[in-house]
N, C-alpha and C positions, 0 to 999 in steps of 0.2 A: 667282042672281047677285050676284056682288059685284066691283064695280070696284076693284081693287088698285092700278092705277098708270096714270099719263100716260107715255107714252115719247116721249123726242125725239130724234131722230136728229141726229148731229154727225160732224165730220171726225174728233174725238177725243171718245169718252165721257168718260173721266177728265176732262179738261181743262173740258167743258162740267158736268160733276157738280161738280166743286171750286167753279166760280162759283157754282152755285146752293145748295152748301153754304156759302160766304161770304154769299149773299143772304140765304137763309132761316135759315141756323144749323141745318138739319136735319142729322141723322146718317147717315153711309155704312153701309147695313146689309148690302149684296153689292157686292163688287168683282171683277170677272173681267177678263179681257184686253180684251175690246169690251163690256162692259156692266157699269153702274154702277147701283145703286138705293139714293135717299136716301129714308128713313123720316120720316114726317112725326110730331111730337111728339104723344102720346097715340093714336094709331094712326090708321086711316083712310087713305085711297090715298096714296100716295107718289109720286115723280117718278123716272122711270128713264129712262137714257141709254144708247144703242147705237150703236158707230161704224158709220159706215154710209162706205165707201170712195168712192162715187158721189155723196156730199152736194153738193146744189147750195145755196148761201145763197139764202133766199129774199127778196123784194123788198117792202117795204112802205111805203105802199101801192102795191100792183103795178099795172102799165101793161100793155097789150097786149103779149103775149108774154114777159113778166118771169114768173120763178119766183113762183108765190104762195105764201104762208103756207097751211098746212092747218090749223092750230090755234093760239091763242093762250094765255097764263096770264093770269087777273085775281086781283090781289093786293091785298085790303083792308088798308089802313092806318090808323092813329091821325093821324098828322101826316105830309102829303103832301111837304112842304119836306125835312124830315129823312128820310124814305124816299128821296126823289131823290137826296140828297145820299149816303145809304148804298149805293144803287144803283149809283152812278158811281163809288163808291170799291171796289166789289165788281167792277166791271169791265164795267159796262153802258153802252150809247152811247145817249143821248137821241135819239129818233126825229125827224127834221126836220118831219113832219107832226103835229100835235096837235090831235084831234078836239073835245075838251071842257076846260072849265076845271078841272073837278073829277077830271079823269083824266092822267095823263102816261104816255105809250106811249115804253118804251125797248127795245132790242134786246140779249139776250144775245150773247156772243161769236160765236155760231154764226150769229147774224140772227134767231133765233127772237123775234119780237115778244112782249112781256109789258106789262101795266097795272098801273100802282099807281093806287090810288083811295081815296077818303074817300066814306063816305056821306053 
């Protein structure tokens, strides 16, 4: 078995793919009406995006009865401050809750949380 991609649902697949293209700099390898794939440089698993008309934005951290995230992305960076500035410029929003000093939690335009971290 080979994991080829992580798929994120969104109200608009192209819009969310454009955000991750700006954030990561990955190339669009497939683009259909409701489906977009970004390929990782040098191969490996990519990121895919599908339009889900019934999409409900997750709440993080979730409280009782809130729509919960089902996954998040961890993105290792060399310079946390510079990476945070880049993520904000690309369209991410810094989450209100920050669990650790060496990790910054952001939300993409569709509300999926992702973490920028340094070792």
